[in-house]
C-alpha positions in Angstrom: -13.3 -6.8 10.9 -16.8 -5.4 11.4 -17.6 -7.9 14.1 -18.2 -5.1 16.6 -21.2 -3.8 14.6 -24.7 -5.1 15.1 -26.4 -4.6 11.7 -30.3 -4.5 11.7 -32.1 -6.8 9.2 -33.8 -3.9 7.4 -31.9 -1.1 5.7 -32.8 2.6 6.1 -32.1 3.1 2.4 -30.7 1.5 -0.6 -29.5 2.3 -4.0 -27.9 0.6 -7.0 -24.5 0.0 -5.4 -25.2 -0.1 -1.7 -27.5 -0.4 1.3 -27.5 1.9 4.4 -28.2 0.5 7.8 -28.5 2.3 11.2 -25.8 1.6 13.7 -26.9 4.2 16.3 -28.6 7.5 16.5 -25.4 9.1 15.3 -23.9 6.6 12.8 -24.8 4.4 9.8 -23.0 1.7 7.8 -23.1 1.8 4.1 -22.5 -1.7 2.7 -21.7 -2.4 -0.9 -24.1 -4.8 -2.7 -22.5 -8.0 -4.0 -21.0 -7.8 -7.4 -19.5 -4.4 -7.1 -15.7 -3.8 -6.8 -14.5 -3.3 -3.2 -12.3 -0.5 -4.6 -15.4 1.7 -4.8 -15.5 1.8 -1.0 -11.9 3.1 -0.7 -12.5 5.7 -3.4 -15.7 6.8 -1.7 -14.1 6.9 1.7 -11.3 9.1 0.4 -13.6 11.5 -1.5 -16.2 11.7 1.3 -13.5 12.5 3.9 -12.0 15.2 1.6 -15.4 16.7 0.9 -16.3 16.7 4.6 -12.9 18.3 5.6 -13.3 20.9 2.9 -16.6 22.0 4.5 -19.0 20.4 1.9 -22.3 19.0 3.2 -20.9 15.4 3.4 -21.0 13.0 6.4 -17.9 12.3 8.4 -16.2 8.9 7.7 -15.5 6.9 10.9 -14.3 3.5 9.6 -13.8 1.3 6.5 -15.1 -2.2 7.3 -16.2 -5.6 5.9 -19.3 -7.4 7.2 -20.4 -10.7 5.8 -18.0 -10.3 2.9 -19.5 -6.9 2.1 -17.1 -3.9 2.2 -18.5 -0.8 3.7 -18.1 2.5 5.5 -19.2 3.7 8.9 -20.5 7.3 8.4 -22.2 10.1 10.4 -25.9 9.6 10.3 -27.8 12.4 8.5 -31.3 12.5 9.8 -34.2 13.7 7.7 -35.9 13.2 4.4 -33.9 13.4 1.2 -34.5 16.3 -1.1 -36.0 13.9 -3.6 -38.5 12.7 -0.9 -39.3 16.3 0.1 -40.0 17.2 -3.6 -42.2 14.0 -4.0 -44.2 14.9 -0.9 -44.8 18.5 -2.1 -44.9 18.4 -5.9 -46.5 21.8 -6.1 -43.3 23.2 -4.6 -41.1 21.5 -7.2 -39.4 24.8 -8.2 -38.6 25.5 -4.5 -37.0 22.1 -4.1 -35.1 22.5 -7.4 -33.7 25.8 -6.0 -32.7 24.2 -2.7 -31.0 21.3 -4.6 -29.2 23.8 -6.8 -28.1 25.8 -3.8 -26.7 22.7 -2.1 -24.9 21.8 -5.4 -23.4 25.3 -5.7 -22.2 25.3 -2.1 -20.6 21.9 -2.7 -18.9 23.0 -5.9 -17.4 26.0 -4.1 -15.4 23.7 -1.8 -12.0 22.9 -3.3 -9.3 20.5 -2.2 -6.4 18.8 -3.9 -7.8 15.5 -2.7 -10.8 15.7 -5.1 -10.7 15.7 -8.9 -12.1 18.7 -10.7 -15.6 17.6 -11.8 -15.2 19.5 -15.1 -12.1 17.4 -15.9 -13.9 14.2 -14.9 -16.8 14.9 -17.3 -14.5 16.2 -20.1 -12.6 12.9 -20.0 -15.8 10.9 -20.0 -17.2 12.8 -23.0 -13.9 12.5 -24.9 -13.6 8.8 -24.2 -17.3 8.0 -24.9 -17.9 5.7 -27.8 -20.4 7.8 -29.7 -21.2 7.4 -33.4 -23.0 10.2 -35.1 -25.4 9.4 -37.9 -26.4 12.2 -40.2 -30.0 12.1 -41.3 -30.8 12.6 -44.9 
């Protein structure tokens, strides 16, 4: 599984949980870093598909694969700088980029589907289950 993909040596991008490699002009593969549960890939595939199908600005999911014992996803390639990179390159326009980011977020939150959990419920559960101890100062 994954043998049909020729992965370059250098990633296009990387984060805490995964690295993204170019497959073609149109697709990328996002491979999970070692040490993270393979279940994350299945969850991300389902949620990304649902978001894409609901019209949110999310890439299409083509395949769920494993390469060199690393689970991953083959996704549509989104070309361009990230909003964070754009803001870093034009710090005097920070308020503009904040507005663009907020608009994208608002557009995404308008999309609903039964396939995705309600984010308010997700965060309410996280807050309620958080192990927080309050100390009153005297």
